[in-house]
N, C-alpha and C positions, 0 to 999 in steps of 0.2 A: 504494500500500500504506500502511496505517496507520503513523504514526510511532512510536507507543508502545503496547505491549500488555503487560499483566501476564499471564503464562502459568504455569499449573500443569501440570507433566508428571508423570504417574504410570505407572511401568513397573518391574516387578520385575527386569528384566534390566539389570545395571549397565553392560554394554557399550553397549546401546542407549541408555540414559540419557545416557551420556557423548557418544556420537556425535550424537544428536539435539540435545542441549542445546548442544554446541559449534557445530553447524551453525546453529542458530537464533541464537545470540549473534553468529556471524560475519555472518549475513545482515543483522542490524540490532542494533547494540550498545545501542540505546536500549530494546530489549525487556527487561523484567524477567522472569526465569525462575526458578522454584523447582522442583526435581526431587525426587520422593519415590518410594519403592520399594514402598509398600504402600497398598492401597485404604482399609483401616480408618484408618490414620494420616492419610491425605489427607482423609477425611471428618471426622475429629476436628479437623484443621487448619482446614478450611472452616467448620465449626461455630463455631470460636473467633473468626473474623473478623467485624468489623462489616459491615453490608450494603454500605457504600461502600468496603470494603477487599477485596471478593471479586475474584478474578482475572477478566479479561475472557475468557480462553480456557482451557479444560481439554482437555488431550490425554491420553487414558487408554488403556492397553493392555487388550485383551480378557481374556486369560488371566493371572490373577495369583492367588497363594495368598491365603487369608483373606477376600478380597472381590474378585470379578472386576469388570472394567470395566462390564459390563451391570448388575451389582448396584449399583455406585456410581451409575450413571445412574438406576436405578430409585429410589434414595433421594433423589437430587437432584430428580427429577421431582415428588416428593411435596410439595416446599416452593416456594412462590411466590418466595422470596428468591433462588433460583438461576436464575430464568427468564431474566435478561439475560446470563447466562454462556453463551458459545458452547461447546458440548461436542462433541468429536469422538473417535472411536476410531481408534487407530493400532496395528495388530496384524500379526503375522507371517502369519496366514491369515485368510481371510474367506469362510466358507460363506454361501450365501444366507440360511440360517436364522439364523445369528449376526448378519448384517448387519440383517436385518429386526427381530430382537429389540432391537438397539441403537437403530435409528431409532425404533421404537415406544416406547423408553424415554427418548427425548429427545435422541438424538445428531443433530447437524446433518449429520454425514457419517461414513463408515467408510472408512478408508484402510489399504492393505497396505504394510508397510515397504519391501519390495523387498530385493534381495540386495546391490546395489552401493551405493557412496557416492553416485554420480550419481542412482540411483533414489531413495534416501532423500531427497536434496536436492530432487528433483522433487516428491516427495510432500509435503515440508514447504512448498514453494512452493504446492502445491494447497491445503493446509490453510489457509495464510495468505490465499490468494485467497478461499476459502470464508468465512473469518472476516470479511474485508472486505465480502463480499456480504451476509452475515447481519447484520453490525453496521450496515450502511447500509440495512437492511430491504429489500434487493433480493430476498432469499430468506427468506420466513417459515419458522419451524420451531416 
């Protein structure tokens, strides 16, 4: 697994943000994680960063007020500067239609959160494994 990853986590659910960010930090304290609760603010934050300061991994919820995860992905897909950022959706539900929309909008993967802490940890492990595969160009997206 990669030693250091800059991660942007965007989810409007404060409890999910806390649980996911705590688990990621516990898995590897060298990861840098910024958590945000709103897609519009996250987009403004990303736009304010220099190209070499963008996060390596974006984990975004599908259902959020103001700007959904798929809307964020669509905006990011329009700009070449975000191409190297691995983008995944982590959501409570995943209909085949929603998953397809996200993949077509540039997500490298779509993951469901699960109900227990063990399930959430397993999903985070899967996201980090996918990041490693995409980052090492084993899986193009």
